[in-house]
N, C-alpha and C positions, 0 to 999 in steps of 0.2 A: 504494499500500499504506500502510495505518495501522497502525503496529507499536507496541504497549504492551511495554515492558521492565519485567517485573513478577517480584517474588519478595518474599513477606513477611517474609522473614529479611533483617535489615540486614547490611551489611559483606560483601555477596557480589560487590560490584562493577557493581552495578546502574547507579549514576550514570557511573561511569567508562565503562561500556558503551554508555550513551545518548549521551553526549558524542562519544566517538570514532567509534562507527558513523554517527551522523549526519554527522560531519566527513569520513569515509571515503567516505559516498555522495556528498556535495556535491563532494568532490575528483574523482569520477569523472564529473562533470557531471550529476548527477541534482538537480533541485530539490527541496530538502529542508526541512522545518520541524521543528525541535526544540521540542516542548512540554514545559515544565517543570511538572509537577503536583506536586513536592514542596516542601512548605513551607519546607524548607531553603534551597532555591534554589541548589543548588551548580551544576547544569547551567546556570543563568542565568549565575552569576558566572564561569563559565568562559569566557565570551565578551562580557559587559557589565559595565560598572562600576554598581554598586549605586545611586550618586546619580543615575545618568541615567534610572533607571526611575521614571516617574512613574505609569503604570498597567500592570497585570499581568493575567494570566489570571483572577485572581479578581475583577477588575471586570468581565470579560466575562461571567462565570458569574453574577454577582449583580446587575449593574445592566443593565437592559434597553436602555438608550440607548448603550451602549458596545459597539461591534461588534469582532469579533476582528481584522480588519485595522487596526483603530486601535492596537492594542498590540504587534503583531508589529514585530519589529526586525532590522535587517540585521546582519550580521557582516563580518569583513575578507574572508570568502570570498562571492563574488557568489551562489553557489547555495545558501547556508545562512543561513536565517532562524531567529530565535528568540521563541517566545512565553513571556514571562519570568514568574516567580514572584517573590512576595515574601511575607515571614512572615505577612502577612494571610491568606494561604491556608489557615492552621492554623484559622481561623475558619469555614470553609466548611461543615462538617459541622453545627455549630450554626445557621448562616443558612438552610441547606436542609432542616432536619429538619422533615418533616411536608409540604414541598412535594411536589405530585403528580408533578411532573417532575424531582424531585431528581436521579434516576440517569440522565436522559437529557440534563442540562444541556450537557455537554461536546459531545455529538453534534449537538445542536440549534444551538448557538451556533458551531460551527466548520464546519458542512456547507458553508457560502458560500464557504469558502476551500479546501476540498479540492481542487478543479480546479486549482488553481495550483501543486500540488507532485506530483512522483512519489512522494516518501516523506515520510509524517509519523510521526516517532519519539516517542513519550512516554514520559517519566522519571516513573515513578509512586512515592508513598511506600511505605516498607516496611510495609505494613499492607494489610489486606482491607477498607478502609473505604470511604466514598462516594468519596472521590477515585479510588481505584483501580478501584471498579466503574463509575464514569463512564468511564474509560479504556477498559475491557473493552467496554462497551456501544458505545463509538465505534470501537474497532479492528476491522481485518479479520483481524490476526495478531498473535500472542504470541511473544515470544522471553523465555526463563526462564535467565537467568545462575544458576549453581550453583558454590558455591566448592568447590574441591579441598581438602577437609579432613573432619574426622571429624564425622559427623552431617549431612553435605552435604544428603541428600534429606529432611532433617527438615521438615516443613511443606509440602512439595510436594504432598502428597495433598490437603489442604485448598484449596489454590491451584486445582488442576485439578478438583476438585469444584465450586468457585465457577464456574471457566470452563465447565464442562459445564452448569451450571444456567443460567447467562447465555445460552450459545448454545441451549439448548432454549426458553428463555422469552422472550429479547428480542433477540438477535443472532445468527441462524443463520449468518452468514457467518464468525463467529469461528473461527479455527483455531490451533493451534500451530504456528508456523513453525520452531521449534527450541530446543534445550537447549544452552546456552554453558557450557562448563568455564572458571572463571576463577581467578585467583590461585594458579596451579598451580606446583608445585615438582617437576618430574621426576627430582628426584635423590633423592626420598624413596620409600619403599615404600608408605607411606599415600597419597601422592599418585597414584602408579601404580594402587594398588587402587581408588582412588576413580573413577578413569577408566573402568577395567573395569566397576564397579558400576553407573555411570551409564549406561555403553553398554548393558548387561545389561536395564536398566530402560527406556529410551528408545529403543534401537535406532538406526534410520536418522534419527530425529529429532535426535540430537546432532550439531552441527557438526563438520566435521573440525577447524577451527581451534580451538586452545585458548589461552587467554591466559594467560601465565605472570606470576608476581610481577614487579613491576617499580618500581624507585624511580622512575624517569622518569614512569611513569604515575601515580603517587601525587603526585607534585610539579607536575605539568604545569597542573592547575586554579589554583594558586597564582599562576601566572604569566600566568592569562586566556588559555590556549592550550589547543588540542587536542594530542594527542601527535605530530601530524603537522607542526606548527611548533615545538613545544618540543623534540623530539627525533627528527628525520624519520629517522635512521638506526638507531633503536633497535628491539630486538626487539618492543616494543609496538606502533610504528608499522606493522611489517611484519605483525603478528598481526591488528590491526584493519582493515588494507588487504584482507587475505585474508577476513576475516568480511565485509567490505563486498562482495566479489565472491560469496561463498557466499549472501549475502542477495539479491542481485539475481539470481543463478541460480534461487534458490526462489521469487521473485516471481512 
């Protein structure tokens, strides 16, 4: 499964979900590759030191002589590898502008390593630009994190329209795996109302797992750890482990 974690809104727990879902799958013995397509590189920095990264996914996408296998890095979990990002990725749209294969570059460059993994998890930027479109052209499935807050569904129509257009024109295998409610506070009326609203809109596509607001989840990237090594007994670790189970069941 090639799973793009995507929402054009920022601050919805997209990167947190990419990091910890990839870690959860690896902990279950699934060979997993985390592809960081966000120029901020936060997924990368959760597992690797910035100084240790000489080449990144940017080099694979723009340099014909750089193969994907050359930039993929191991982590402390033997089942989890990372295709790292650097800030240079922000230049990609300008670099590929006008290139006839600009939207297919990720698919074409990573197809040689797909067979090495049970799961490829792609952390995308919070936009519907060229990087996100590359992820959707390459992916088999889509996971949409939605924050449990006011106007939580804003922007999802645009995203799903883009997904539908890509499915019809380029990537017929692309499908919505599920919608994940994140940053949830069940103590508030608003939080409970948002859960009801999201379930009314997306039905069975909404994961049973709900990710609660958590200080431990917020701070774990600063320690270059997933939630499973930073706070293994926390609610966040339990919830992302449950999400991993759900993703494997739907695969």
